[in-house]
C-alpha positions in Angstrom: 50.4 33.5 79.6 53.9 32.2 78.9 57.0 34.0 80.2 58.9 35.8 77.3 62.6 34.8 77.6 65.6 35.9 75.5 68.5 33.5 74.7 71.6 35.2 73.4 74.9 34.2 71.7 77.4 36.0 69.5 76.3 34.1 66.4 73.9 31.2 65.5 76.2 29.0 63.4 79.6 28.7 65.0 79.6 25.6 67.2 78.3 23.5 70.1 77.0 26.4 72.3 75.2 28.0 69.4 73.6 24.7 68.5 72.5 24.1 72.1 70.9 27.6 72.1 69.0 26.8 68.9 67.8 23.4 70.2 66.8 24.7 73.6 64.9 27.7 72.1 63.0 25.3 69.8 62.3 22.7 72.6 61.2 24.9 75.5 57.7 24.3 76.7 55.7 26.9 74.8 52.9 26.8 77.3 55.3 28.2 79.9 57.8 30.2 77.8 57.8 32.4 74.8 61.4 32.1 73.5 63.2 34.9 71.6 66.8 34.7 70.3 69.3 37.5 70.1 72.8 37.7 68.5 75.3 39.9 66.8 75.4 38.0 63.5 72.1 36.3 62.7 72.7 35.4 59.1 72.6 31.8 57.9 70.7 28.6 58.3 70.5 29.0 62.1 68.3 32.0 61.7 66.1 30.3 59.2 65.8 27.3 61.4 64.6 29.3 64.4 62.2 31.5 62.5 60.7 28.4 60.8 60.1 27.1 64.4 58.3 30.3 65.3 61.2 31.8 67.3 61.9 35.4 66.5 65.6 36.4 66.0 66.8 39.9 67.0 69.9 41.4 65.6 72.1 43.6 67.8 74.9 44.8 65.5 77.8 45.1 67.9 81.1 44.7 66.0 83.4 45.7 68.9 82.9 46.3 72.5 85.2 49.3 72.3 83.1 51.1 69.7 80.2 53.5 70.2 78.1 50.8 68.6 78.4 48.8 71.8 76.7 51.5 73.8 73.9 52.0 71.3 73.6 48.2 71.1 73.1 48.0 74.8 70.3 50.5 74.7 68.8 48.7 71.7 68.9 45.5 73.7 67.2 47.2 76.7 64.4 48.6 74.4 63.9 45.1 72.9 63.6 43.6 76.4 61.0 46.2 77.5 59.1 46.2 74.2 58.6 42.4 74.3 58.2 42.2 78.1 61.2 39.8 78.3 61.4 38.5 81.9 64.7 36.6 81.6 67.8 37.0 79.5 70.2 34.0 79.2 73.6 34.3 77.5 75.2 31.2 76.1 78.8 32.3 75.3 81.3 34.8 76.7 80.9 37.6 74.1 77.1 37.7 74.7 77.7 37.5 78.4 80.1 40.5 78.4 77.6 42.5 76.4 74.2 41.5 77.6 74.6 40.8 81.3 75.5 44.4 82.3 73.0 45.9 79.9 70.2 43.6 81.1 71.1 44.1 84.8 71.5 47.9 84.8 68.9 48.9 82.2 66.0 46.4 82.7 64.2 44.5 85.4 64.7 41.1 83.7 66.3 38.2 85.5 69.8 37.6 84.1 71.5 34.2 83.5 74.9 33.5 82.0 76.5 30.2 80.9 79.8 28.5 81.5 80.3 25.7 79.0 84.0 25.1 79.2 87.1 25.7 81.4 87.7 29.4 81.7 91.3 29.0 80.6 89.9 28.7 77.0 88.4 32.2 77.2 90.8 35.0 75.9 92.5 36.8 78.8 90.8 40.1 78.3 87.3 38.6 78.1 88.1 36.3 81.1 88.4 39.3 83.5 85.1 40.7 82.2 83.3 37.4 82.5 84.4 37.1 86.1 82.9 40.6 86.8 79.6 39.4 85.4 79.6 36.5 87.9 78.5 39.1 90.5 75.7 40.5 88.3 73.8 37.4 87.3 71.0 35.6 89.1 72.5 32.2 88.0 75.2 30.6 85.9 74.2 27.5 84.0 76.9 24.9 83.5 76.7 21.9 81.2 78.5 19.3 83.4 79.6 18.6 86.9 83.3 19.3 86.0 82.5 22.9 85.1 80.4 23.3 88.3 83.4 22.2 90.4 85.7 24.5 88.4 83.6 27.5 89.1 83.2 26.7 92.8 86.8 25.7 93.6 88.9 27.7 91.2 86.7 30.7 90.3 85.1 31.1 93.8 81.6 31.3 92.5 78.9 30.8 95.1 77.5 27.2 94.8 74.0 28.6 95.2 74.4 30.6 92.0 75.4 27.6 89.8 72.7 25.5 88.0 73.5 22.3 86.2 71.8 21.5 82.9 73.4 18.8 80.8 73.6 19.3 77.0 71.0 17.4 75.0 71.0 16.2 71.4 68.2 15.4 68.9 67.8 11.7 69.1 65.6 11.7 66.0 68.7 12.9 64.1 71.5 11.1 65.9 70.6 7.4 65.9 72.1 4.2 64.4 71.1 3.7 60.8 72.5 1.5 58.0 73.3 4.1 55.3 75.9 4.4 52.6 79.3 5.6 53.7 80.7 8.9 52.6 82.5 8.5 49.2 85.9 9.3 50.8 85.8 6.0 52.7 86.3 2.6 51.1 83.3 0.4 51.6 85.0 -2.4 53.5 87.4 -0.2 55.6 87.6 -0.3 59.4 87.4 3.3 60.5 88.8 5.1 63.5 87.7 8.7 63.5 86.7 12.0 65.1 84.4 14.8 64.3 85.5 18.1 65.9 86.9 21.5 65.4 90.6 21.2 64.6 92.0 23.3 67.4 95.0 22.7 69.7 92.9 21.8 72.8 91.5 18.8 70.9 94.8 16.9 71.2 94.6 15.5 67.7 98.3 14.8 67.3 97.9 12.1 70.0 95.3 10.4 67.8 97.6 10.5 64.8 100.4 8.9 66.8 98.2 6.2 68.2 96.8 5.4 64.8 100.3 5.0 63.4 100.9 2.3 66.0 97.7 0.2 65.4 97.0 0.5 61.7 98.9 -2.7 61.0 96.5 -4.7 63.2 93.8 -4.8 60.5 93.9 -4.6 56.7 92.1 -1.5 55.3 92.1 0.6 58.4 91.4 4.3 57.9 91.6 7.3 60.2 88.9 9.9 59.5 89.4 13.4 60.8 86.2 15.4 60.1 86.2 19.1 60.7 88.0 22.3 60.0 90.2 24.7 62.0 93.6 26.2 62.4 95.4 22.9 62.8 94.3 21.3 59.5 97.6 21.9 57.7 99.8 20.9 60.6 97.8 17.6 61.1 98.1 16.8 57.4 101.9 17.4 57.6 102.2 15.3 60.7 100.3 12.4 59.1 102.8 12.6 56.2 105.8 12.6 58.6 104.3 9.6 60.4 103.9 7.7 57.1 100.2 7.3 57.5 98.9 10.0 55.1 97.5 7.5 52.6 95.4 6.0 55.3 94.1 9.3 56.6 90.9 11.0 55.4 90.6 14.7 56.1 87.1 15.9 55.4 85.4 19.3 56.1 82.3 19.1 58.3 79.8 20.0 55.6 76.6 19.1 57.4 76.9 15.4 56.9 77.8 14.7 60.5 75.5 11.7 61.0 76.8 10.0 57.8 80.4 10.2 59.1 79.4 9.1 62.6 77.6 6.1 61.2 80.7 5.1 59.2 83.1 5.3 62.2 83.7 2.0 64.1 85.7 3.6 66.9 85.2 7.3 67.7 88.1 8.9 69.6 88.0 12.3 71.4 91.6 13.0 72.5 90.9 16.4 74.0 93.4 18.1 76.4 90.5 20.3 77.7 86.8 19.5 77.4 83.5 20.2 79.1 80.5 18.1 78.0 81.2 17.2 74.4 78.2 17.3 72.0 80.4 15.4 69.5 80.9 12.6 72.0 77.2 12.3 72.8 76.3 12.4 69.0 78.8 9.6 68.3 77.5 7.4 71.1 73.9 8.0 70.0 74.8 7.0 66.4 76.2 3.7 67.7 79.9 4.4 67.7 82.2 2.8 70.2 83.9 5.7 72.0 87.3 6.3 73.4 88.0 9.6 75.2 90.6 11.4 77.2 90.1 11.4 80.9 89.5 15.2 81.2 86.7 17.6 82.0 83.2 16.2 81.5 84.3 13.2 79.4 84.1 10.8 82.3 80.5 11.9 82.9 79.6 10.3 79.5 82.3 7.6 79.1 82.1 5.3 82.1 85.3 3.4 81.8 84.7 -0.2 80.7 81.0 0.3 80.6 80.1 2.9 77.9 83.5 3.2 76.4 87.2 3.6 77.5 89.1 6.5 78.9 92.8 7.2 78.4 95.2 9.8 79.9 95.2 13.0 77.9 98.2 13.4 75.6 99.3 9.8 76.2 99.7 8.1 72.8 100.7 4.8 74.4 97.6 4.8 76.6 95.4 5.5 73.6 97.2 2.9 71.5 96.4 0.2 74.2 92.7 1.2 74.2 92.5 1.1 70.4 94.3 -2.3 70.2 91.8 -3.8 72.8 88.9 -2.7 70.6 90.3 -3.5 67.2 90.9 -7.0 68.3 87.5 -7.7 69.9 84.4 -7.2 68.0 82.1 -8.5 70.8 83.6 -6.0 73.2 83.1 -3.2 70.7 79.5 -4.1 70.1 78.7 -4.5 73.8 80.1 -1.1 74.9 78.7 0.7 71.8 75.2 -0.6 72.7 75.6 0.4 76.3 76.9 3.9 75.3 73.9 4.5 72.9 71.5 3.5 75.6 73.2 5.7 78.2 72.8 8.8 75.9 69.2 7.9 74.8 68.2 7.6 78.5 69.7 10.8 79.8 70.8 13.3 77.2 67.9 14.1 74.9 67.3 17.6 73.9 63.8 17.2 75.4 65.4 16.4 78.8 67.8 19.3 78.5 65.0 21.8 77.6 62.9 20.5 80.5 65.7 21.1 82.9 66.4 24.5 81.5 62.7 25.4 81.9 62.9 24.3 85.5 65.8 26.7 86.1 64.0 29.6 84.4 60.8 28.9 86.3 62.6 28.8 89.6 64.3 32.1 89.0 61.2 33.8 87.7 59.1 32.7 90.7 61.7 33.4 93.4 63.1 36.7 92.1 61.2 39.9 92.9 60.4 41.8 89.7 59.0 45.2 89.3 56.8 44.5 86.2 53.7 42.3 86.4 53.7 39.0 84.6 52.2 39.5 81.1 
């Protein structure tokens, strides 16, 4: 009989961690695992997607950890774990970790696993302290790149034996090069530099605007596509106006047409100031984009400088300008590195490979940890 496991996040729709949870839940080996998903806000396409794949979704209505509902939610979670004979609980983001790790550890006999998918400086201060407390309660912490593993070991003083590496994976049937019509916002014959990401400060997008302003004269019809939404949208639009490039910038909401945009981008730029292992970068590479990324976090684990793309120093518009100029002026170089990047992602970063690795982590914990309940 397969082991019942519960994967948890705050919501199912928000971003990369939530998407990884959904993909892992769907791709786990059903002969070995029976996946369940739990969250605070289950509404939307994510819930329908999971249920269509035969993965039950449990709702734990916790609006605030300071409310009585958090206590009742913890007991509701424990009852769910016992009722479904869940043998392992895995949290994918910090709100789920703060809620579900203590409840699972103290109220059930399930193995408990948390995730760290970014540098902890990005976690709000109050949550950060609580997440650090959970480090001592879990059986393992899953990280999505070697950069985060080193961060936990060297800066957070987490035992190396407690850290497990599982790279993100993407659906290569969805993200692949295809000759399809461009989004209507892009002229048919334009040369496109672009990015698809959340428009947040840590993404370093002003650096991209500044570099584009310096290279757009190199080729007629060049456009900058910034696809996404977030708190920096208005300030980025204002900066593009101040730089005199507003007419050549396309700001588009990420409305589910990610692959259409990626297939229209000639050079994908990820100028992050902080990053772990970027799903957006992998998706761009898989779709055939040439990629340029800041030399931070997990980016160098995907972008091997001069082999699968180019790296530049974070926040350095001059360094990014030089990289863009190199690629704008050399189509053979763009094609060679783009093909190498696509192959690199296809060979090592499929969702199948990620789910297989996650299953190995789960199986190792379940076989090695003493449990009080028999296997179902």
